[in-house]
C-alpha positions as a Markdown table, in Angstrom:
| # | Residue | x | y | z |
|---|---|---|---|---|
| 1 | Asp | -30.2 | 148.2 | -33.0 |
| 2 | Arg | -27.0 | 149.6 | -34.4 |
| 3 | Thr | -27.4 | 147.6 | -37.6 |
| 4 | Ser | -30.7 | 149.4 | -38.4 |
| 5 | Gln | -29.0 | 152.7 | -37.7 |
| 6 | Val | -26.0 | 152.1 | -40.0 |
| 7 | Val | -27.8 | 150.4 | -42.8 |
| 8 | Ser | -30.6 | 153.0 | -43.0 |
| 9 | Leu | -28.0 | 155.9 | -43.0 |
| 10 | Ala | -26.2 | 154.1 | -45.8 |
| 11 | Gln | -29.4 | 153.8 | -47.8 |
| 12 | Leu | -30.1 | 157.5 | -47.3 |
| 13 | Leu | -26.7 | 158.3 | -48.8 |
| 14 | Leu | -26.9 | 155.8 | -51.6 |
| 15 | Val | -30.6 | 155.6 | -52.6 |
| 16 | Gly | -32.2 | 158.8 | -53.7 |
| 17 | Glu | -35.7 | 157.5 | -53.3 |
| 18 | Thr | -35.2 | 157.3 | -49.5 |
| 19 | Arg | -34.7 | 161.1 | -49.5 |
| 20 | Thr | -38.3 | 161.7 | -50.5 |
| 21 | Leu | -41.2 | 161.8 | -48.0 |
| 22 | Arg | -42.6 | 158.5 | -49.1 |
| 23 | Gly | -39.2 | 156.8 | -49.3 |
| 24 | Phe | -38.2 | 158.1 | -45.9 |
| 25 | Ala | -41.4 | 156.7 | -44.4 |
| 26 | Arg | -40.8 | 153.4 | -46.0 |
| 27 | Leu | -37.2 | 153.4 | -44.7 |
| 28 | Val | -38.3 | 154.0 | -41.1 |
| 29 | Glu | -41.0 | 151.3 | -41.5 |
| 30 | Lys | -38.6 | 148.7 | -43.0 |
| 31 | Asp | -35.5 | 149.3 | -40.9 |
| 32 | Phe | -36.9 | 150.2 | -37.6 |
| 33 | Val | -40.6 | 149.3 | -37.2 |
| 34 | Ala | -40.7 | 146.0 | -39.1 |
| 35 | Phe | -37.3 | 145.0 | -37.6 |
| 36 | Gly | -38.9 | 145.3 | -34.2 |
| 37 | His | -37.0 | 148.2 | -32.8 |
| 38 | Pro | -38.0 | 148.7 | -29.1 |
| 39 | Phe | -38.7 | 152.4 | -29.2 |
| 40 | Leu | -40.2 | 152.7 | -25.7 |
| 41 | Thr | -37.5 | 150.6 | -24.1 |
| 42 | Arg | -34.6 | 152.4 | -25.8 |
| 43 | Cys | -36.0 | 155.9 | -25.0 |
| 44 | Gly | -36.8 | 154.9 | -21.4 |
| 45 | His | -40.6 | 155.5 | -21.7 |
| 46 | Gly | -43.3 | 153.4 | -20.3 |
| 47 | Ala | -44.3 | 151.9 | -17.0 |
| 48 | Ala | -41.7 | 149.1 | -17.0 |
| 49 | His | -38.6 | 150.7 | -18.5 |
| 50 | His | -35.2 | 149.4 | -17.6 |
| 51 | Asp | -32.3 | 151.8 | -17.3 |
| 52 | Asp | -29.8 | 149.2 | -18.5 |
| 53 | Gln | -31.6 | 148.9 | -21.9 |
| 54 | Gln | -31.9 | 152.6 | -22.6 |
| 55 | Ser | -30.0 | 153.7 | -25.7 |
| 56 | Pro | -31.1 | 156.6 | -28.0 |
| 57 | Ile | -30.5 | 154.6 | -31.2 |
| 58 | Phe | -33.4 | 156.1 | -33.1 |
| 59 | Leu | -32.8 | 159.6 | -31.8 |
| 60 | Gln | -29.2 | 159.4 | -32.9 |
| 61 | Trp | -30.3 | 158.3 | -36.3 |
| 62 | Leu | -32.9 | 161.2 | -36.5 |
| 63 | Asp | -30.1 | 163.6 | -35.6 |
| 64 | Ala | -27.8 | 162.2 | -38.3 |
| 65 | Val | -30.7 | 162.5 | -40.8 |
| 66 | Trp | -31.2 | 166.1 | -39.7 |
| 67 | Gln | -27.5 | 166.9 | -40.1 |
| 68 | Leu | -27.5 | 165.4 | -43.6 |
| 69 | Ala | -30.6 | 167.3 | -44.6 |
| 70 | Asn | -29.1 | 170.6 | -43.3 |
| 71 | Gln | -25.8 | 170.0 | -45.1 |
| 72 | Tyr | -27.4 | 168.9 | -48.4 |
| 73 | Pro | -30.8 | 170.5 | -48.5 |
| 74 | Thr | -31.2 | 170.2 | -52.3 |
| 75 | His | -30.8 | 166.4 | -52.0 |
| 76 | Phe | -33.8 | 165.9 | -49.8 |
| 77 | Glu | -37.5 | 166.4 | -50.7 |
| 78 | Phe | -38.2 | 167.5 | -47.1 |
| 79 | Asp | -36.6 | 169.9 | -44.6 |
| 80 | Ser | -36.9 | 170.9 | -41.0 |
| 81 | Arg | -39.7 | 173.4 | -41.7 |
C-alpha cells in the first residue's frame, strides 16, 4: 500500500503528464486500481470490514495531492473547484 502512495506522489512531482486530468486518472488506475489496492478494507467500509486492516492510504495520498495542487496551482491542469 505504501509503495503505491510514495511512487505515485513521486510521479506527480516528476512527470508533468500526471498533473493533467487524463494523466491523473491513469495514475490512479495504474498505481492503485490495477495494483489491487483494497479501498473498502482500508477505509473500513463494507459488511465484513476488519479494524486491524484499516489504514487511510488512499485518503492520505489524496490529501497530499490536494496540498501540492494548492501550493503549485499553475502546475496542475485541475484544481479543487
